[in-house]
C-alpha positions in Angstrom: -14.6 10.9 -23.4 -15.1 10.3 -19.7 -15.2 6.7 -18.6 -16.0 5.1 -15.2 -13.4 2.8 -13.6 -13.8 0.6 -10.6 -11.1 -0.3 -8.1 -11.5 -3.7 -6.3 -9.3 -5.0 -3.5 -8.6 -8.7 -3.5 -6.7 -11.0 -1.1 -7.2 -14.7 -1.4 -10.9 -15.3 -0.9 -11.6 -11.8 0.3 -12.9 -9.4 -2.3 -13.9 -5.8 -1.6 -15.8 -4.6 -4.7 -15.9 -0.9 -5.7 -19.5 -0.3 -6.7 -19.1 3.5 -7.1 -16.0 3.8 -9.2 -14.5 7.1 -10.4 -14.8 9.0 -13.7 -11.6 9.6 -15.6 -10.8 10.8 -19.1 -8.4 7.8 -19.7 -7.0 4.7 -18.2 -3.8 6.5 -17.4 -5.7 9.1 -15.3 -7.6 6.3 -13.5 -4.3 4.5 -12.8 -2.8 7.8 -11.5 -5.8 8.2 -9.2 -5.3 4.7 -7.9 -1.5 5.3 -7.4 -2.3 8.5 -5.5 -4.7 6.6 -3.2 -2.1 3.9 -2.6 0.5 6.6 -1.6 -2.0 8.1 0.8 -2.6 4.7 2.4 1.2 4.4 2.8 1.6 7.9 4.2 -1.2 7.5 6.7 0.0 4.1 7.9 -3.1 2.4 6.7 -1.0 0.3 4.3 0.0 -1.8 7.4 -3.5 -3.4 7.0 -2.3 -4.9 3.7 -0.3 -8.0 4.5 1.4 -8.2 1.2 -1.2 -10.4 -0.4 -3.6 -7.6 -1.5 -4.1 -6.7 -5.1 -5.8 -3.7 -6.6 -7.9 -4.6 -9.7 -9.0 -1.9 -12.0 -11.9 -2.7 -14.2 -14.2 -0.9 -16.7 -18.0 -0.6 -16.7 -18.3 -3.9 -18.5 -16.3 -5.6 -15.7 -13.3 -6.2 -17.9 -10.1 -6.3 -15.9 -7.8 -3.6 -17.2 -5.0 -3.4 -14.8 -3.7 -5.4 -11.8 -1.5 -3.8 -9.2 0.2 -5.9 -6.4 -0.1 -3.3 -3.6 2.9 -4.0 -1.5 5.2 -4.6 -4.5 4.0 -1.4 -6.1 4.6 0.6 -2.9 8.0 -0.9 -2.3 9.1 -0.1 -5.8 7.8 3.4 -5.7 9.4 4.0 -2.3 12.7 2.6 -3.5 12.4 4.6 -6.7 11.9 7.8 -4.6 15.0 7.0 -2.5 17.1 6.4 -5.6 15.8 9.6 -7.2 16.6 11.5 -4.0 20.2 10.1 -4.0 20.7 11.0 -7.6 19.5 14.5 -6.9 22.0 14.7 -3.9 24.8 13.3 -6.0 24.1 15.7 -8.8 24.8 18.6 -6.4 28.3 17.3 -5.6 
């Protein structure tokens, strides 16, 4: 069953509400879409606009908070995870 998920950006008193949302078959697919968007922001350099205090909130159609992602912490962890995975691949070739 397809559900609609909304992605709000929050930093202190600043809230950017997502009034459109996206449709996804599951929470996992919605989270994957959010993670892809965060990676695109990092890759295009737009992530510099996030000063470390920004949080991505994922909510359902009832407004219930489903997932909270601290943006800079997530990107740092995924970046370091990619570096570690790359090193493991290189070491595996030795």
